[in-house]
N, CA, C and O atoms as a GROMACS GRO file, in nm:
protein
  588
    1MET      N    1   0.116  -0.089  -0.003
    1MET     CA    2   0.000  -0.001  -0.011
    1MET      C    3   0.065   0.133   0.009
    1MET      O    4   0.010   0.235  -0.032
    2ASN      N    5   0.184   0.134   0.071
    2ASN     CA    6   0.268   0.230   0.128
    2ASN      C    7   0.346   0.276  -0.055
    2ASN      O    8   0.379   0.392  -0.078
    3SER      N    9   0.363   0.157  -0.169
    3SER     CA   10   0.474   0.203  -0.260
    3SER      C   11   0.318   0.302  -0.337
    3SER      O   12   0.328   0.418  -0.377
    4ILE      N   13   0.214   0.235  -0.341
    4ILE     CA   14   0.106   0.326  -0.445
    4ILE      C   15   0.077   0.431  -0.357
    4ILE      O   16   0.002   0.492  -0.434
    5VAL      N   17   0.078   0.501  -0.254
    5VAL     CA   18   0.083   0.601  -0.136
    5VAL      C   19   0.221   0.729  -0.247
    5VAL      O   20   0.216   0.835  -0.309
    6LYS      N   21   0.310   0.638  -0.215
    6LYS     CA   22   0.453   0.688  -0.272
    6LYS      C   23   0.443   0.725  -0.384
    6LYS      O   24   0.479   0.839  -0.415
    7GLU      N   25   0.389   0.634  -0.477
    7GLU     CA   26   0.350   0.666  -0.634
    7GLU      C   27   0.288   0.791  -0.658
    7GLU      O   28   0.338   0.874  -0.733
    8LYS      N   29   0.173   0.809  -0.591
    8LYS     CA   30   0.083   0.930  -0.611
    8LYS      C   31   0.120   1.047  -0.566
    8LYS      O   32   0.084   1.158  -0.604
    9ILE      N   33   0.193   1.017  -0.482
    9ILE     CA   34   0.252   1.157  -0.410
    9ILE      C   35   0.354   1.235  -0.544
    9ILE      O   36   0.375   1.339  -0.606
   10GLN      N   37   0.389   1.111  -0.529
   10GLN     CA   38   0.516   1.152  -0.627
   10GLN      C   39   0.478   1.209  -0.781
   10GLN      O   40   0.549   1.286  -0.847
   11GLU      N   41   0.359   1.157  -0.818
   11GLU     CA   42   0.267   1.235  -0.974
   11GLU      C   43   0.234   1.337  -0.934
   11GLU      O   44   0.292   1.434  -0.984
   12ALA      N   45   0.109   1.368  -0.806
   12ALA     CA   46   0.137   1.490  -0.784
   12ALA      C   47   0.173   1.561  -0.778
   12ALA      O   48   0.099   1.658  -0.769
   13LEU      N   49   0.300   1.581  -0.777
   13LEU     CA   50   0.437   1.640  -0.676
   13LEU      C   51   0.495   1.706  -0.837
   13LEU      O   52   0.537   1.821  -0.842
   14ASN      N   53   0.492   1.650  -0.916
   14ASN     CA   54   0.522   1.656  -1.054
   14ASN      C   55   0.460   1.681  -1.127
   14ASN      O   56   0.499   1.699  -1.242
   15HIS      N   57   0.338   1.693  -1.092
   15HIS     CA   58   0.228   1.771  -1.202
   15HIS      C   59   0.196   1.886  -1.155
   15HIS      O   60   0.143   1.970  -1.228
   16LYS      N   61   0.225   1.912  -1.019
   16LYS     CA   62   0.204   2.033  -0.963
   16LYS      C   63   0.355   2.154  -0.978
   16LYS      O   64   0.342   2.271  -0.942
   17SER      N   65   0.464   2.112  -1.025
   17SER     CA   66   0.568   2.111  -1.040
   17SER      C   67   0.642   2.183  -0.897
   17SER      O   68   0.726   2.274  -0.903
   18LEU      N   69   0.590   2.120  -0.765
   18LEU     CA   70   0.657   2.089  -0.671
   18LEU      C   71   0.725   1.980  -0.614
   18LEU      O   72   0.696   1.863  -0.639
   19THR      N   73   0.858   2.034  -0.501
   19THR     CA   74   0.946   1.952  -0.416
   19THR      C   75   0.877   1.894  -0.312
   19THR      O   76   0.771   1.940  -0.271
   20ALA      N   77   0.923   1.809  -0.273
   20ALA     CA   78   0.895   1.772  -0.108
   20ALA      C   79   0.927   1.845  -0.035
   20ALA      O   80   0.859   1.853   0.068
   21THR      N   81   1.061   1.944  -0.052
   21THR     CA   82   1.093   2.029   0.072
   21THR      C   83   1.014   2.148   0.045
   21THR      O   84   1.019   2.224   0.141
   22GLU      N   85   0.932   2.200  -0.066
   22GLU     CA   86   0.844   2.292  -0.079
   22GLU      C   87   0.686   2.273   0.038
   22GLU      O   88   0.626   2.346   0.116
   23VAL      N   89   0.671   2.119  -0.016
   23VAL     CA   90   0.566   2.056   0.081
   23VAL      C   91   0.554   2.051   0.229
   23VAL      O   92   0.459   2.092   0.297
   24GLU      N   93   0.660   1.996   0.268
   24GLU     CA   94   0.754   1.995   0.393
   24GLU      C   95   0.719   2.103   0.447
   24GLU      O   96   0.640   2.109   0.541
   25ARG      N   97   0.783   2.214   0.382
   25ARG     CA   98   0.749   2.347   0.472
   25ARG      C   99   0.642   2.406   0.463
   25ARG      O  100   0.619   2.487   0.553
   26GLU      N  101   0.542   2.388   0.357
   26GLU     CA  102   0.410   2.460   0.330
   26GLU      C  103   0.285   2.446   0.424
   26GLU      O  104   0.193   2.517   0.463
   27VAL      N  105   0.347   2.266   0.449
   27VAL     CA  106   0.231   2.201   0.529
   27VAL      C  107   0.273   2.178   0.650
   27VAL      O  108   0.189   2.130   0.725
   28GLY      N  109   0.414   2.204   0.706
   28GLY     CA  110   0.438   2.214   0.872
   28GLY      C  111   0.485   2.081   0.893
   28GLY      O  112   0.465   2.026   1.001
   29ILE      N  113   0.539   2.030   0.811
   29ILE     CA  114   0.574   1.847   0.916
   29ILE      C  115   0.690   1.867   0.882
   29ILE      O  116   0.736   1.966   0.826
   30PRO      N  117   0.762   1.736   0.928
   30PRO     CA  118   0.906   1.793   0.974
   30PRO      C  119   1.016   1.793   0.868
   30PRO      O  120   1.014   1.710   0.777
   31LEU      N  121   1.088   1.865   0.876
   31LEU     CA  122   1.176   1.862   0.723
   31LEU      C  123   1.240   1.749   0.722
   31LEU      O  124   1.303   1.710   0.820
   32ALA      N  125   1.230   1.669   0.586
   32ALA     CA  126   1.316   1.539   0.544
   32ALA      C  127   1.201   1.409   0.560
   32ALA      O  128   1.228   1.294   0.525
   33SER      N  129   1.101   1.441   0.605
   33SER     CA  130   0.967   1.342   0.631
   33SER      C  131   0.942   1.306   0.502
   33SER      O  132   0.948   1.191   0.458
   34LEU      N  133   0.918   1.388   0.451
   34LEU     CA  134   0.813   1.323   0.367
   34LEU      C  135   0.914   1.271   0.193
   34LEU      O  136   0.872   1.197   0.104
   35ARG      N  137   1.074   1.356   0.201
   35ARG     CA  138   1.152   1.324   0.124
   35ARG      C  139   1.257   1.200   0.147
   35ARG      O  140   1.335   1.155   0.063
   36ASN      N  141   1.235   1.152   0.299
   36ASN     CA  142   1.285   1.007   0.358
   36ASN      C  143   1.134   0.906   0.290
   36ASN      O  144   1.141   0.788   0.256
   37PHE      N  145   1.032   0.977   0.286
   37PHE     CA  146   0.937   0.809   0.243
   37PHE      C  147   0.964   0.818   0.096
   37PHE      O  148   1.015   0.718   0.045
   38LEU      N  149   0.942   0.907   0.030
   38LEU     CA  150   0.998   0.896  -0.141
   38LEU      C  151   1.096   0.821  -0.161
   38LEU      O  152   1.080   0.714  -0.219
   39LYS      N  153   1.218   0.863  -0.116
   39LYS     CA  154   1.350   0.814  -0.168
   39LYS      C  155   1.325   0.677  -0.055
   39LYS      O  156   1.424   0.605  -0.065
   40GLY      N  157   1.258   0.638   0.012
   40GLY     CA  158   1.248   0.488   0.086
   40GLY      C  159   1.346   0.476   0.177
   40GLY      O  160   1.406   0.369   0.191
   41ARG      N  161   1.367   0.553   0.229
   41ARG     CA  162   1.444   0.556   0.341
   41ARG      C  163   1.388   0.546   0.478
   41ARG      O  164   1.449   0.522   0.582
   42VAL      N  165   1.237   0.572   0.455
   42VAL     CA  166   1.129   0.534   0.563
   42VAL      C  167   0.997   0.454   0.481
   42VAL      O  168   0.911   0.501   0.407
   43LEU      N  169   1.021   0.315   0.527
   43LEU     CA  170   0.893   0.252   0.466
   43LEU      C  171   0.770   0.280   0.546
   43LEU      O  172   0.671   0.238   0.485
   44GLU      N  173   0.740   0.339   0.667
   44GLU     CA  174   0.645   0.380   0.717
   44GLU      C  175   0.637   0.459   0.783
   44GLU      O  176   0.690   0.465   0.894
   45PRO      N  177   0.535   0.582   0.708
   45PRO     CA  178   0.541   0.694   0.731
   45PRO      C  179   0.447   0.757   0.830
   45PRO      O  180   0.337   0.726   0.784
   46ARG      N  181   0.430   0.814   0.919
   46ARG     CA  182   0.362   0.851   0.990
   46ARG      C  183   0.228   0.904   0.930
   46ARG      O  184   0.240   1.004   0.860
   47PHE      N  185   0.115   0.857   0.946
   47PHE     CA  186  -0.018   0.886   0.854
   47PHE      C  187  -0.075   0.992   0.858
   47PHE      O  188  -0.155   1.033   0.773
   48ASP      N  189  -0.012   1.092   1.034
   48ASP     CA  190  -0.052   1.249   0.970
   48ASP      C  191   0.027   1.292   0.882
   48ASP      O  192  -0.047   1.322   0.788
   49VAL      N  193   0.134   1.314   0.855
   49VAL     CA  194   0.224   1.344   0.735
   49VAL      C  195   0.134   1.302   0.577
   49VAL      O  196   0.090   1.386   0.499
   50ILE      N  197   0.128   1.198   0.567
   50ILE     CA  198   0.030   1.125   0.473
   50ILE      C  199  -0.095   1.219   0.483
   50ILE      O  200  -0.101   1.277   0.374
   51ILE      N  201  -0.194   1.259   0.559
   51ILE     CA  202  -0.287   1.324   0.585
   51ILE      C  203  -0.285   1.461   0.522
   51ILE      O  204  -0.346   1.509   0.426
   52LYS      N  205  -0.198   1.509   0.604
   52LYS     CA  206  -0.168   1.658   0.550
   52LYS      C  207  -0.076   1.684   0.460
   52LYS      O  208  -0.044   1.803   0.461
   53VAL      N  209  -0.004   1.601   0.360
   53VAL     CA  210   0.058   1.638   0.225
   53VAL      C  211  -0.070   1.598   0.147
   53VAL      O  212  -0.122   1.687   0.078
   54THR      N  213  -0.142   1.446   0.151
   54THR     CA  214  -0.279   1.444   0.088
   54THR      C  215  -0.379   1.586   0.003
   54THR      O  216  -0.405   1.614  -0.114
   55GLN      N  217  -0.414   1.655   0.153
   55GLN     CA  218  -0.438   1.749   0.182
   55GLN      C  219  -0.410   1.850   0.120
   55GLN      O  220  -0.500   1.899   0.052
   56TYR      N  221  -0.335   1.886   0.122
   56TYR     CA  222  -0.202   2.040   0.070
   56TYR      C  223  -0.237   2.004  -0.118
   56TYR      O  224  -0.286   2.092  -0.189
   57LEU      N  225  -0.197   1.843  -0.180
   57LEU     CA  226  -0.160   1.856  -0.273
   57LEU      C  227  -0.333   1.817  -0.374
   57LEU      O  228  -0.350   1.788  -0.493
   58LYS      N  229  -0.418   1.832  -0.276
   58LYS     CA  230  -0.574   1.866  -0.316
   58LYS      C  231  -0.600   1.671  -0.359
   58LYS      O  232  -0.679   1.671  -0.453
   59ILE      N  233  -0.565   1.532  -0.325
   59ILE     CA  234  -0.582   1.437  -0.379
   59ILE      C  235  -0.664   1.395  -0.280
   59ILE      O  236  -0.645   1.413  -0.160
   60ASN      N  237  -0.792   1.318  -0.349
   60ASN     CA  238  -0.902   1.231  -0.249
   60ASN      C  239  -0.797   1.131  -0.214
   60ASN      O  240  -0.688   1.108  -0.266
   61LEU      N  241  -0.878   1.062  -0.084
   61LEU     CA  242  -0.805   0.922  -0.025
   61LEU      C  243  -0.855   0.845  -0.098
   61LEU      O  244  -0.775   0.754  -0.121
   62ALA      N  245  -0.985   0.826  -0.171
   62ALA     CA  246  -1.016   0.693  -0.245
   62ALA      C  247  -0.935   0.696  -0.377
   62ALA      O  248  -0.919   0.584  -0.426
   63ASP      N  249  -0.876   0.807  -0.450
   63ASP     CA  250  -0.798   0.831  -0.544
   63ASP      C  251  -0.610   0.857  -0.539
   63ASP      O  252  -0.522   0.885  -0.620
   64MET      N  253  -0.619   0.829  -0.400
   64MET     CA  254  -0.504   0.810  -0.328
   64MET      C  255  -0.451   0.660  -0.318
   64MET      O  256  -0.353   0.606  -0.368
   65LEU      N  257  -0.542   0.618  -0.241
   65LEU     CA  258  -0.521   0.470  -0.210
   65LEU      C  259  -0.563   0.359  -0.319
   65LEU      O  260  -0.533   0.242  -0.297
   66SER      N  261  -0.627   0.393  -0.428
   66SER     CA  262  -0.654   0.334  -0.580
   66SER      C  263  -0.541   0.247  -0.628
   66SER      O  264  -0.427   0.264  -0.584
   67GLU      N  265  -0.567   0.165  -0.707
   67GLU     CA  266  -0.407   0.116  -0.757
   67GLU      C  267  -0.331   0.178  -0.879
   67GLU      O  268  -0.218   0.192  -0.925
   68GLU      N  269  -0.513   0.217  -0.909
   68GLU     CA  270  -0.490   0.292  -1.094
   68GLU      C  271  -0.420   0.419  -1.061
   68GLU      O  272  -0.415   0.487  -0.958
   69LYS      N  273  -0.362   0.432  -1.194
   69LYS     CA  274  -0.275   0.545  -1.191
   69LYS      C  275  -0.338   0.685  -1.198
   69LYS      O  276  -0.436   0.707  -1.269
   70LEU      N  277  -0.254   0.822  -1.088
   70LEU     CA  278  -0.309   0.889  -1.037
   70LEU      C  279  -0.304   1.011  -1.175
   70LEU      O  280  -0.204   1.082  -1.183
   71THR      N  281  -0.409   1.027  -1.270
   71THR     CA  282  -0.467   1.114  -1.362
   71THR      C  283  -0.432   1.233  -1.315
   71THR      O  284  -0.420   1.264  -1.197
   72LYS      N  285  -0.403   1.344  -1.471
   72LYS     CA  286  -0.360   1.496  -1.428
   72LYS      C  287  -0.527   1.500  -1.400
   72LYS      O  288  -0.570   1.554  -1.298
   73ASN      N  289  -0.595   1.455  -1.474
   73ASN     CA  290  -0.759   1.518  -1.456
   73ASN      C  291  -0.837   1.487  -1.335
   73ASN      O  292  -0.933   1.551  -1.292
   74ALA      N  293  -0.771   1.355  -1.275
   74ALA     CA  294  -0.806   1.363  -1.116
   74ALA      C  295  -0.749   1.482  -1.065
   74ALA      O  296  -0.835   1.564  -1.030
   75ILE      N  297  -0.639   1.516  -1.052
   75ILE     CA  298  -0.594   1.615  -0.956
   75ILE      C  299  -0.655   1.710  -0.985
   75ILE      O  300  -0.716   1.776  -0.902
   76GLU      N  301  -0.651   1.738  -1.109
   76GLU     CA  302  -0.738   1.917  -1.134
   76GLU      C  303  -0.868   1.871  -1.092
   76GLU      O  304  -0.922   1.958  -1.023
   77LYS      N  305  -0.966   1.728  -1.112
   77LYS     CA  306  -1.115   1.786  -1.055
   77LYS      C  307  -1.115   1.763  -0.914
   77LYS      O  308  -1.224   1.771  -0.858
   78THR      N  309  -1.036   1.742  -0.860
   78THR     CA  310  -1.045   1.724  -0.709
   78THR      C  311  -0.978   1.861  -0.655
   78THR      O  312  -1.003   1.887  -0.537
   79SER      N  313  -0.932   1.912  -0.695
   79SER     CA  314  -0.897   2.054  -0.627
   79SER      C  315  -0.999   2.194  -0.686
   79SER      O  316  -1.013   2.311  -0.651
   80SER      N  317  -1.042   2.131  -0.764
   80SER     CA  318  -1.174   2.227  -0.809
   80SER      C  319  -1.294   2.180  -0.746
   80SER      O  320  -1.380   2.268  -0.743
   81SER      N  321  -1.340   2.041  -0.680
   81SER     CA  322  -1.423   1.976  -0.640
   81SER      C  323  -1.493   2.062  -0.511
   81SER      O  324  -1.425   2.131  -0.435
   82PRO      N  325  -1.609   2.051  -0.500
   82PRO     CA  326  -1.704   2.119  -0.384
   82PRO      C  327  -1.683   2.046  -0.270
   82PRO      O  328  -1.631   1.938  -0.244
   83LEU      N  329  -1.741   2.142  -0.202
   83LEU     CA  330  -1.711   2.052  -0.056
   83LEU      C  331  -1.813   1.918  -0.073
   83LEU      O  332  -1.873   1.918  -0.181
   84HIS      N  333  -1.840   1.808   0.013
   84HIS     CA  334  -1.943   1.773   0.038
   84HIS      C  335  -1.986   1.828   0.144
   84HIS      O  336  -1.940   1.905   0.228
   85GLU      N  337  -2.163   1.728   0.106
   85GLU     CA  338  -2.264   1.796   0.224
   85GLU      C  339  -2.263   1.714   0.343
   85GLU      O  340  -2.291   1.596   0.322
   86TRP      N  341  -2.230   1.760   0.511
   86TRP     CA  342  -2.203   1.726   0.597
   86TRP      C  343  -2.307   1.600   0.602
   86TRP      O  344  -2.427   1.614   0.580
   87ASP      N  345  -2.253   1.489   0.629
   87ASP     CA  346  -2.336   1.358   0.648
   87ASP      C  347  -2.330   1.320   0.840
   87ASP      O  348  -2.248   1.237   0.879
   88LYS      N  349  -2.407   1.377   0.925
   88LYS     CA  350  -2.399   1.362   1.030
   88LYS      C  351  -2.369   1.204   1.090
   88LYS      O  352  -2.281   1.181   1.173
   89ASN      N  353  -2.457   1.100   1.033
   89ASN     CA  354  -2.452   0.956   1.018
   89ASN      C  355  -2.345   0.886   1.017
   89ASN      O  356  -2.307   0.813   1.109
   90LEU      N  357  -2.274   0.910   0.875
   90LEU     CA  358  -2.183   0.877   0.823
   90LEU      C  359  -2.042   0.937   0.935
   90LEU      O  360  -1.962   0.859   0.989
   91PHE      N  361  -2.038   1.085   0.951
   91PHE     CA  362  -1.936   1.094   1.029
   91PHE      C  363  -1.949   1.019   1.155
   91PHE      O  364  -1.856   0.952   1.201
   92GLN      N  365  -2.082   1.032   1.217
   92GLN     CA  366  -2.073   0.898   1.352
   92GLN      C  367  -1.986   0.772   1.351
   92GLN      O  368  -1.884   0.748   1.416
   93SER      N  369  -2.057   0.694   1.257
   93SER     CA  370  -2.005   0.578   1.207
   93SER      C  371  -1.850   0.562   1.212
   93SER      O  372  -1.786   0.460   1.241
   94ALA      N  373  -1.803   0.682   1.177
   94ALA     CA  374  -1.660   0.673   1.160
   94ALA      C  375  -1.590   0.683   1.304
   94ALA      O  376  -1.496   0.614   1.343
   95VAL      N  377  -1.656   0.785   1.372
   95VAL     CA  378  -1.578   0.794   1.545
   95VAL      C  379  -1.623   0.660   1.598
   95VAL      O  380  -1.543   0.604   1.674
   96GLU      N  381  -1.750   0.592   1.570
   96GLU     CA  382  -1.787   0.490   1.612
   96GLU      C  383  -1.677   0.377   1.596
   96GLU      O  384  -1.643   0.310   1.693
   97SER      N  385  -1.618   0.356   1.456
   97SER     CA  386  -1.550   0.220   1.429
   97SER      C  387  -1.374   0.269   1.419
   97SER      O  388  -1.280   0.196   1.389
   98VAL      N  389  -1.372   0.406   1.454
   98VAL     CA  390  -1.220   0.428   1.534
   98VAL      C  391  -1.179   0.408   1.669
   98VAL      O  392  -1.065   0.396   1.714
   99SER      N  393  -1.321   0.405   1.741
   99SER     CA  394  -1.316   0.415   1.869
   99SER      C  395  -1.336   0.224   1.900
   99SER      O  396  -1.274   0.161   1.986
  100LYS      N  397  -1.422   0.175   1.817
  100LYS     CA  398  -1.415   0.024   1.838
  100LYS      C  399  -1.250  -0.064   1.820
  100LYS      O  400  -1.199  -0.157   1.881
  101ILE      N  401  -1.208   0.020   1.705
  101ILE     CA  402  -1.089  -0.078   1.686
  101ILE      C  403  -0.969  -0.065   1.746
  101ILE      O  404  -0.884  -0.154   1.737
  102LEU      N  405  -0.942   0.078   1.832
  102LEU     CA  406  -0.916   0.136   1.907
  102LEU      C  407  -0.856   0.054   2.066
  102LEU      O  408  -0.752   0.024   2.125
  103GLU      N  409  -1.017   0.046   2.078
  103GLU     CA  410  -1.062  -0.039   2.214
  103GLU      C  411  -1.018  -0.217   2.173
  103GLU      O  412  -0.956  -0.279   2.260
  104GLU      N  413  -1.048  -0.276   2.061
  104GLU     CA  414  -1.052  -0.387   2.079
  104GLU      C  415  -0.856  -0.416   2.014
  104GLU      O  416  -0.804  -0.527   2.007
  105ASN      N  417  -0.792  -0.292   1.978
  105ASN     CA  418  -0.632  -0.338   2.022
  105ASN      C  419  -0.603  -0.302   2.108
  105ASN      O  420  -0.482  -0.322   2.123
  106GLN      N  421  -0.657  -0.241   2.206
  106GLN     CA  422  -0.578  -0.174   2.326
  106GLN      C  423  -0.520  -0.063   2.282
  106GLN      O  424  -0.431  -0.034   2.362
  107TYR      N  425  -0.525   0.010   2.199
  107TYR     CA  426  -0.433   0.151   2.163
  107TYR      C  427  -0.457   0.264   2.219
  107TYR      O  428  -0.576   0.296   2.223
  108LYS      N  429  -0.392   0.327   2.258
  108LYS     CA  430  -0.390   0.476   2.362
  108LYS      C  431  -0.315   0.549   2.281
  108LYS      O  432  -0.193   0.530   2.277
  109LEU      N  433  -0.394   0.670   2.182
  109LEU     CA  434  -0.356   0.740   2.099
  109LEU      C  435  -0.420   0.875   2.191
  109LEU      O  436  -0.505   0.861   2.279
  110CYS      N  437  -0.363   0.998   2.152
  110CYS     CA  438  -0.420   1.098   2.165
  110CYS      C  439  -0.502   1.137   2.084
  110CYS      O  440  -0.539   1.070   1.987
  111TYR      N  441  -0.561   1.300   2.126
  111TYR     CA  442  -0.688   1.346   2.056
  111TYR      C  443  -0.667   1.391   1.892
  111TYR      O  444  -0.742   1.373   1.796
  112ASN      N  445  -0.490   1.476   1.904
  112ASN     CA  446  -0.479   1.440   1.771
  112ASN      C  447  -0.422   1.376   1.700
  112ASN      O  448  -0.379   1.424   1.595
  113GLN      N  449  -0.408   1.284   1.722
  113GLN     CA  450  -0.373   1.131   1.652
  113GLN      C  451  -0.468   1.051   1.616
  113GLN      O  452  -0.446   0.960   1.537
  114VAL      N  453  -0.630   1.081   1.688
  114VAL     CA  454  -0.727   1.016   1.650
  114VAL      C  455  -0.828   1.112   1.563
  114VAL      O  456  -0.912   1.062   1.489
  115MET      N  457  -0.818   1.197   1.571
  115MET     CA  458  -0.900   1.315   1.458
  115MET      C  459  -0.830   1.274   1.298
  115MET      O  460  -0.912   1.257   1.208
  116PRO      N  461  -0.739   1.264   1.279
  116PRO     CA  462  -0.708   1.233   1.116
  116PRO      C  463  -0.756   1.164   1.080
  116PRO      O  464  -0.824   1.167   0.978
  117ILE      N  465  -0.726   1.036   1.188
  117ILE     CA  466  -0.779   0.862   1.121
  117ILE      C  467  -0.968   0.885   1.113
  117ILE      O  468  -1.034   0.814   1.037
  118VAL      N  469  -1.029   0.978   1.192
  118VAL     CA  470  -1.212   1.000   1.198
  118VAL      C  471  -1.218   1.043   1.094
  118VAL      O  472  -1.254   0.982   0.993
  119GLU      N  473  -1.170   1.198   1.102
  119GLU     CA  474  -1.175   1.274   0.926
  119GLU      C  475  -1.113   1.217   0.813
  119GLU      O  476  -1.171   1.264   0.715
  120SER      N  477  -1.014   1.133   0.774
  120SER     CA  478  -1.014   1.074   0.650
  120SER      C  479  -1.065   0.930   0.647
  120SER      O  480  -1.048   0.857   0.550
  121ALA      N  481  -1.137   0.889   0.778
  121ALA     CA  482  -1.231   0.731   0.720
  121ALA      C  483  -1.368   0.796   0.675
  121ALA      O  484  -1.454   0.739   0.608
  122TYR      N  485  -1.373   0.947   0.732
  122TYR     CA  486  -1.502   0.985   0.699
  122TYR      C  487  -1.486   1.064   0.550
  122TYR      O  488  -1.581   1.032   0.479
  123LEU      N  489  -1.397   1.155   0.485
  123LEU     CA  490  -1.362   1.149   0.355
  123LEU      C  491  -1.373   1.035   0.248
  123LEU      O  492  -1.432   1.036   0.140
  124TYR      N  493  -1.299   0.937   0.308
  124TYR     CA  494  -1.282   0.824   0.229
  124TYR      C  495  -1.408   0.812   0.204
  124TYR      O  496  -1.429   0.844   0.087
  125SER      N  497  -1.503   0.780   0.258
  125SER     CA  498  -1.618   0.672   0.288
  125SER      C  499  -1.691   0.772   0.165
  125SER      O  500  -1.735   0.715   0.066
  126LEU      N  501  -1.701   0.926   0.176
  126LEU     CA  502  -1.795   0.966   0.118
  126LEU      C  503  -1.783   1.006  -0.045
  126LEU      O  504  -1.877   1.035  -0.120
  127GLU      N  505  -1.655   1.000  -0.074
  127GLU     CA  506  -1.628   0.921  -0.208
  127GLU      C  507  -1.646   0.776  -0.258
  127GLU      O  508  -1.598   0.726  -0.360
  128HIS      N  509  -1.746   0.702  -0.140
  128HIS     CA  510  -1.776   0.578  -0.241
  128HIS      C  511  -1.973   0.625  -0.214
  128HIS      O  512  -2.045   0.701  -0.149
  129LYS      N  513  -1.978   0.536  -0.299
  129LYS     CA  514  -2.130   0.527  -0.333
  129LYS      C  515  -2.209   0.454  -0.245
  129LYS      O  516  -2.329   0.479  -0.250
  130ASN      N  517  -2.161   0.344  -0.143
  130ASN     CA  518  -2.224   0.281  -0.059
  130ASN      C  519  -2.269   0.341   0.064
  130ASN      O  520  -2.371   0.314   0.128
  131LYS      N  521  -2.128   0.476   0.104
  131LYS     CA  522  -2.127   0.544   0.186
  131LYS      C  523  -2.131   0.486   0.340
  131LYS      O  524  -2.194   0.545   0.429
  132ARG      N  525  -2.048   0.348   0.365
  132ARG     CA  526  -2.066   0.300   0.447
  132ARG      C  527  -1.859   0.336   0.523
  132ARG      O  528  -1.767   0.372   0.450
  133ILE      N  529  -1.853   0.323   0.603
  133ILE     CA  530  -1.717   0.344   0.694
  133ILE      C  531  -1.655   0.213   0.618
  133ILE      O  532  -1.730   0.122   0.583
  134ASP      N  533  -1.508   0.206   0.594
  134ASP     CA  534  -1.428   0.098   0.560
  134ASP      C  535  -1.352   0.047   0.680
  134ASP      O  536  -1.236   0.087   0.688
  135ASP      N  537  -1.403  -0.046   0.792
  135ASP     CA  538  -1.309  -0.073   0.892
  135ASP      C  539  -1.213  -0.110   0.876
  135ASP      O  540  -1.133  -0.102   0.969
  136ASP      N  541  -1.166  -0.172   0.736
  136ASP     CA  542  -1.041  -0.225   0.711
  136ASP      C  543  -0.959  -0.081   0.697
  136ASP      O  544  -0.850  -0.096   0.753
  137PHE      N  545  -0.971   0.052   0.643
  137PHE     CA  546  -0.938   0.153   0.574
  137PHE      C  547  -0.890   0.205   0.727
  137PHE      O  548  -0.776   0.244   0.751
  138VAL      N  549  -1.021   0.196   0.848
  138VAL     CA  550  -0.957   0.232   0.977
  138VAL      C  551  -0.854   0.188   0.994
  138VAL      O  552  -0.753   0.257   0.980
  139ALA      N  553  -0.852   0.050   1.033
  139ALA     CA  554  -0.723  -0.050   1.101
  139ALA      C  555  -0.643  -0.009   1.037
  139ALA      O  556  -0.556   0.043   1.107
  140TRP      N  557  -0.612  -0.001   0.881
  140TRP     CA  558  -0.493   0.005   0.816
  140TRP      C  559  -0.414   0.194   0.878
  140TRP      O  560  -0.304   0.201   0.932
  141SER      N  561  -0.494   0.307   0.852
  141SER     CA  562  -0.477   0.409   0.897
  141SER      C  563  -0.427   0.454   1.055
  141SER      O  564  -0.360   0.552   1.085
  142ILE      N  565  -0.483   0.350   1.144
  142ILE     CA  566  -0.416   0.319   1.278
  142ILE      C  567  -0.336   0.239   1.283
  142ILE      O  568  -0.267   0.247   1.385
  143LYS      N  569  -0.314   0.174   1.226
  143LYS     CA  570  -0.157   0.093   1.157
  143LYS      C  571  -0.056   0.182   1.204
  143LYS      O  572   0.016   0.195   1.303
  144GLN      N  573  -0.081   0.250   1.070
  144GLN     CA  574   0.055   0.377   1.050
  144GLN      C  575   0.096   0.461   1.120
  144GLN      O  576   0.197   0.529   1.104
  145ILE      N  577  -0.007   0.466   1.238
  145ILE     CA  578   0.064   0.553   1.375
  145ILE      C  579   0.116   0.463   1.450
  145ILE      O  580   0.220   0.471   1.516
  146ASN      N  581   0.051   0.387   1.441
  146ASN     CA  582   0.094   0.268   1.560
  146ASN      C  583   0.201   0.137   1.561
  146ASN      O  584   0.211   0.033   1.627
  147VAL      N  585   0.278   0.203   1.448
  147VAL     CA  586   0.332   0.111   1.405
  147VAL      C  587   0.443   0.061   1.490
  147VAL      O  588   0.509  -0.037   1.454
   0.00000   0.00000   0.00000
């Protein structure tokens, strides 16, 4: 999965004529964290770093995790797409899914670690027609933080 994410980030950087260093500074993540991931020095990047970079590059999570090649059209579409209408039930399901998986695995995370997972699960699910929280995606997201 990380090789897919790495490839998509690199494609978006190339498309937008940005460097990893520029993104690190703009997003406010530790210097070299994105570069180390892209160069293979870090195999499991922190999930919050990936979320911040994805949001900055305006790549939706469904496209980011898909095995299909990221197209120029997908990047442009995402950057100009309207905000989604709030779905209270879906957001509540995201919170419940994250909470359940944290409890089952007895993980202890801080608020600032949990909220990006909830947000990404919610946004990822909004992109799917069935609008259901993907527990596998949530578990993967938590694992990225708790490696």
